[in-house]
N, C-alpha and C positions, 0 to 999 in steps of 0.2 A: 608361678607368681602371676604371669600374664593371664593364665587361665582363670585364676581367682579374681583378678581385676575385671576381666570380661564378665564373669558371673555377677560380681557386685554391680557392675554397670547395668546389666540386664535387669537385675532385681530392682534397682533404683527406678529404671524406666517403667517397669510393671507397677511399682508402688505409686509413681506419679500418675499414671493413667488410671489406676484404680481410685485414687483420691479424687481425680478430676471427675470421673464418672459418678462417684458417690455424691460429690458436692452438687453435680448437675441435677441428680435425682432428688436431693434433699432440699435444695434451695430454689424457690420459684423464680421464674423469669421476671426481672424488674423492668417493666416497660417504661416507667417514668424516668429511671436512670439512663436506660439505653437511648430513649428519644432525646433526652437532655444533652447527651454527649455528641449528638450528630454534628452540631455546629463546629466542634473542635477537630473533626476528622478531615483528612485529605480526601481528594476525589475518589481514589480507588477504594480506600477504607470506608468512605461514605456509602458507596454503591453496595459493597459487601454487607455493611451493617443494615441497609434498607432491605436487602434480600433476606437477611436473618430475621428482621422484625416481621416481615410478612409471613415467613415460615411459622413464627411463634404465634402470630395473630390467628392462624388457622386453628390453633388448639384452644382458643377461647370459646366457651359455650354461651356466655352472657352476651346477647346481641347488642344491648345498649353500650356495654363497655367496648365491645369490638368495633362498633360504629364510631364511637368517640376517638379511640386510638387510631383507627384507620384514617379518619379525616385529618387528624393531626399530622400523621406521617405524609399524607397526600399533600397538605399545604406546604410542608417543609421541602419536599422534592420539587414541587412546582416552582418554588422560589430559588432553589439552590442548583439543581442539576437536571438537564433534560433527559439524559440517559437513564438516570435513576427514576425520573418521573414516568418513563415508559412502564416501569414495573408497577407504579402506583395506578396508572390508568388501566393496566391489565389485571389488577386485583379486584374482581367483581363481586366478592362475597356479600357485601352489605348493600348492593345496589339492585334496583328493579331491572327487569330484563331490557327495557327500552334504553336505560342508561348504560347498561353493560355493553350493549352493541355500540352505542355512541362512543363510549370511552375506548373500546377496542379499536374503532376506526381512527380516533384521535391518536392513539398510541402508534398505530401503523403509519400514519402520516408523519409523525414525529421521527420514527425510525427511518423512514424513507428520506426525510430531510437530513438526518445525520449520516445517511448512506451506510447504515449498519445492516448488512444482509443477514447477519446472525440474529439480530433482534427481530427483523422482519419475518424470518422463518419461524422464530419462537412464537411471535404473535399470531402467525397463521395457524400454528399448532394450537394455541389457546382458543382461537376462533373455532377450530375443528372440535376441540373438546366441548365448547359451549353448544355447538350444533348437536353433538352426541348426547349431551344432557337433555336436549329438547327433542330427541328422537328424529332429528332432521338429518338422516343419514346420507341423503343425496348431497346436501350442502356440505356436510362434513367430508365426504369423499372428494368433492371438488377442491376443498382446502388442502387436503393431503396431496392430491395430484399436483396442485399448484406448488407446494413445497418441493415435492420430488422433482418436478420438471424445471421450475424457475431457479431453485437454489442448489440443486444437484449435489446432495450430500455424498461423500465418498463411500462406495460400497464397503461394508464391514465396519465402518465407523459407528460410534455411539449414536450420532445424529441419524445415520441411515437406518440403523436397527430400530431406533425409536419411532421413526416415520413408518417403517414397515409394520411395526407392532400396532400402531394406531390404525393403519389401513386394514390389517387383519381383524382388529376389534370392530371396525365399522362394518365389514362384511358379516362378522358374526352377529352383531346386534341387529342387523337388517335381515337376518335369516338366510344369507347367502353362504351356507356352510362349506360348500365345496371350494369356493374362492378363499374363504378364511383359512381352511386347512392348508391350502397351497402356500399361502403367505407365511403361516406359522412354520411349516416345514422348511421354507427358505431361510427363515431366521435361525432355526436350529442348525442348519448347515453352516451358517457363519460361525456359530459357537463351536461346532466340531472342528472347523478349520483353525480357530484360534486356541482351542483347548482351554478355554477360560470358563470354569464351571462354578467357582466360588462367588456366585452373584445371583440375586433373586430372579432376574428376568428369564434365563433359560428354563427354570423350573415352572414359572408362570406360563411360559409358552407350551411346555409339555402338558401342563394341566389344561390349557386352552384347547389343545387337540383332543384331550379327553372329554372336555365339555362339548366339542363338536360331535363326538360319539354319542353322548347322552341326548343331544338335541335331535340327532338323526336316528335314535333308538338302536344304534349299533353299540350295545353295552359291552360286548367283548373288546371292541376297539378301545372304548373308554377305560375299561379295567386294565388293559395292557399298558396304556399310557400313564395311568395313575400309579401303577406298580413300578413303571420305569422311573417316574419322578421320585418315589420313595427310595429306590435302589441307588439312583445317582446322588440324592441328597445325603444318604448314609455314607457314601464314598467321599464326596467333595465338599459338602456345605459345612462351614464353620461360622457363618455370619449370625448375628443376634436374631435375625428373622427366621432362622431355620425352623424352630418349633411351630411358628405360625404357618409356614408353608406346609410342613408335615401335617399339621392339624387340618388344614383345608383339604389336603389330598385325601386324608383318611375319611373326612366327612363325605367327599365325593364318591369314594369307594362304597361307603355306607349307603349312599343314595342309589348307586347302581344295583347293589344287592337287594335293596328294598323293592326296586322296580322290577326285578326279575324273580321276585318271590322267595329269595333265600334269606329269610329273616335271621337265622342263626349266624350266618356270615356277617350280616349287617350289625348284629349285636356285638360280635367280636371286634369290629372296627370302632364301634361306639366306646367300648371299654378302653381301647388304645388311645382314643382322643381324650377321654376323661382322665387318663393317667398323666397327661401333659399338664404342667403347671398352668392354671387358668389365666394367671396374670401375663403369660407369654403368648396368649391367643388374642388377636385383635377383635374388636367389637363386631365387625362384619362377619368374621368366621364364627364367632359365638352365636350370632343370629342364625347362620346356616345350620350350626350344630343343633340348636334348640328346635328349629323347624323340622329337621329330619328325625330327631329323636321323637318328636310328637307323632310323625308319620309311622315310625317303627312301633311305638306304643299302640297305635290304632291297629296296625297290622297284626300285632300280637294279642289282640282282643282286650285291650285296656283303654277304652274310649275316655273314661274319667281321667286317667293319668295323662292321656293325650291332650285333653282340654286344659288341664292345669299347666301343661308345658306351653301350649299356645298362648295362654294368658300371661305367662312369664315372659314369653317372647315379645308380646305387644308392649308390656310394661318396660322391658329392656330397650326396645326400639324407640319408645316415646322419650326416654331419658337421653337418647343419643340420636337427635334428628339429622345429623350429618350422614347417617347410614340409611340404606334403602330397605324399607320393609317389603315383604313379599307380596303385598296387595292382593292380586287376583288369586294367587296360589293359596294364601291363607284363607280366603273366602271359600275356596273349593275344599280345603282340608276341614274347615269348620262345618261345612255342609255334610261331609262324610261322618264327622264325629257325632253331630246331632242326630244323624240318621241311625247310627249305631246306638245312641242313647234313647231311641224311640221318641224323638221330638221332631215330627215332620214339618211343623210350621217354621221352626228356626232353620232346619235343613234346607227347606225350599227358599227361605229368605236369602241365605248365604249363597245358594246355587244361582239365584237370580242375579245377585251382585257379581258373582264370578262371570256369568255369561255376558253381562253388559260390558265389563272391562275387557274380557278376553276377546270378544268380537270386535271391539273398538281397536285394540292393539293389532289384531290380525289384519283388519282392513287397512290400517295405517301402514303396516309392514308391506302389504301387497302393492300399495300405491307408490312406494319408493323403489321397488325392485327394478321396474322397467327403466325408470329414469337413471338409476345408477349404472345398469348394464349398458344402456344406450350411450351414456356419457363415456364410459370406459371404452366401448367399441369404437365410438367416434374418435376418441383420442388415439387409439391404436391405428385406425385407418389413416388418420392424419400423419402419423409418424411414418407409416409405410409409404405413403405418397411422397413425403419429404425425401426419404431415402432414394426412391425411384427418380425423383426430380434431380437429385445430386448426380446420379449416374448418367442421366441424359445430358446434363450440362457438360460433363467431361467429354462425351462423344461429339457434342455440337460446338465446342469452343472454337475450333478452327474455322468452321463455317461462319460463326458469329463475328469473328475478327474480320473476315473478308467483307461481310455485310456492313460492318461498322465503317470501313474505309469507303465503300461504294456510296453509303447513305450519308456520309459526313456533310457534304455540301447541302443536301436537302434538309438535313437536321438543323444546320445552322440557320437556314432561312426560316424553318418552322419555329425554331427557338425564339427568334426575334418576335414573330407573331404571337407566340405563346406568352412571352414576357409582357408584351403590351396588354394582352387580355388579363394576365395575372395582376398587373398593376391596377386595372379597373376593378377587378374583384377585391383586391386588398383595400382599395379606397372605400368600396361599398361596405366591407366588413368593419373597417375602422369607424365608418359613420354610424353603423348599427351599434357597435360597442359603446361609442360615445353617447348615443341616445339612451342606451340601457343604463350606463353609469349615471347619467343625469336623472333618470327616473328613480334609481336606487338612492341617489344622494338626496333627492327631494323627499323620498319616503323616510330616509333616516332622519332628516331634519324634522319631519312631522312627529316622529316618535322619540325625539331627543329628550323629551321630558321624562321618559320612563327609565327606571333603574334597570341595569343589566339583569339583575335577578328576576325582577318582575317581568321583563321582556321575555326571557327564556321560559318563565312559567307560563306566560300567555301562549307562546309557541307550542308548548307541550299540551296545553288545553285545546288549542286549535287542532292539533294532530289527533287528540282523543276524539274530538267531535267529527273529524274527517273519517277516522277509522269506524266510528259508530254509524255514520251515514253510509259508508261503503258496505258495511256488513248488513245493515238493515234494509237499505233501499237498492243496493247494487246499481248505483248510478252509472257505473262504467259500462253497463249494457246499452246505454244511449249512444248511438254512433255519432251524434252531433254534440256530444259533451265537450266542453272546453273549460279552461281554467276560470273564465269569467262567470260562466253559469254555475260552476262549483262554488266559487266564492259567494255568489248570491245565495245559494243553499245554506251556506254557513254564516251569512250575515257579516261578511268581511270583504276585503278587497283583494284583487288578484296578486298584487305585489306581496302582501303579507302572507297569503297562502303559498305563493311560490317560495318565499324565504323559509317558511316552516317545512315544506316538503324537501327542499334542498338540504336544510340543516339536519332533518331527522332521517331521511332515506338516502341522502347523498345522490340524488338524481332529480331530474326536472319533472314537471307535471306530465307531459306526454309519455315519458318512459314509465312513470308510476302507473298511469291508467292502462297503458299497454301491458304492463306486467300483470295487472289484475285480470285483464281480458284473456291473456294467455293462460293464466291459472284456471279461469272459467272454462276455456276450451279443453284443457287437459282433463278437468273434472268430467266434462261431457263425454270425452273419448273413453275415459276409464269406466264410465257407466254404460258403455255400449251404444250410445246414441248415434255413432257414426255408421252403424249398420243401416240406419234409416235416413241419415242426412247426407247431402252432398257437401263438398268442401265449401261451396258458397253459402249454404245454409248454416254450416257450422260457424263460419266467419260472422254471419249476421247475428246468430244467437249468442255469440261471444261479445258482441258490441262493436265489431269492426265495420267500417263503411264499405269495404270491398275485399274481394278474395286476394288481390295482390298485396294489399297492406297487411292483411292477416298472415300470409305466407312469410313475408319479410320479417314481421315482428316475431312470429313463432320461431323462425330459424335463429334469430338473434338471441332469443331467450333460452332456447333449448340446445342449440347447436345442430339441430336436424330439421328438415322440412316436415310439415304435418303429415304428408302422405307416408313418409318413411316411419314416423312415429306410430301412426295408426296401423301400419302393416306389421310392425315388429313387436309392439309392447305386449301383446297377448302371449306370444311364443316364449318370451322371457318370464312372464308370470307363471307359466305352466312348466317351466324347466325343472326337472327333478333335482332334489338336493342329494348330497353325498350318501351313499348306502354303505 
């Protein structure tokens, strides 16, 4: 009887879950109703509901509808709850890049005000993902190292694995495949310790190692890891995403066999993918499948079929703009297809397109390798020095105690003198602060007639003019440049320009100009000019007034002196990837 009761209970639960799932699939998400009920929710429920709304907003394809709904939720969180508003500020889908960065910075300041380290770490992760989208891998790496070192997630925790996963992805996207594989293997070790395999991430990690094999042309390594993914998925995976993971893995095996010329094996894996229900394969994997199917058709001597498949892929991708098209790879494939179709003009056209994009991406990738490696090396050296310093302190503590006693009287006399000087310094600083406040107050009174919206619009316009002036005229190369001269260029005043720079870049004018000059010097170094220039000449060509100012600014911006950077960056560029 008890057994029958348990059985009925289990069946009831299964029926309830099935009904819930079916209703979720059949009934569209009612944004109007969900937004309307926000005011009636308690704080915790309100925050959860906001998270849910932004998750659903990601699924809207209509940009006009998405913008309207997003702005509505944004205004509600701004008026209701600061913690929930952090999520609104960090949701950047509908905003241009300049606003995205500004909103992320505002969200970070708000999380810091609320003393929420969890939210600060999450926002740093969002910042990292933004930099990855823009291929700014050195900046993304700095964000990840900041999360890892400032917030110290517990090893083995979901937060720790997520951060390590992002770090591995940064290395992979930047072309540092040896470092990426090392990070991925470390993540897999964590899953082996916990023996938790019914989850998507370990299978993505195994596939990522396989992708490293493809990138380094070690196809046997790639095949071994993709097969391991399939084997483990067959044993452990029961999640709904299983078929999508399996489909992606089969497509990558198909790619490997195409590249080593074993078309029959590739065709076998194509049939396996096509046997999976297509509605269970996500759009990005569908694009991968169509791309490599086209490659296979071309290899099998069917260029017309390959061309039809590419056209289908382009149509499919245009209907799903959230997913990445293959860009340069499609141009190269089309070049090969038209060559096989005896159409040399079109073949050459697509080959030229491929060459331009490919060379641009290659140069950009090389430019960040040295910065990433030097930043990481500098971080490790700093940690080693810190550990050595702690050991020395333990040995010296008895001597220091004795010295403190001996020097106590002298220190007291010096302290009195120091305090008197400090008071003079404080008075001077307070005087300068008061003068600056009066200047700002006067300026605010001058613009009091402008609406807030118009004011911010004018600030944005001024920044646009400044960016154009910097890009076209390179005014920062003038060592005598100051904010007054720059304001004259822009037909504005120095206070208004200073406000715009502080608001947009979160830094003052000298820091902004020095940053541009350092970027110019790094560009000169990367082009090999330092083989002909002295450090003094490099400083002058970058816009600095002296060698000393240049060295100080360079070290503040990069973490290393220019001589160290010049000496080391080439060796990192030429370092071989994983074989």
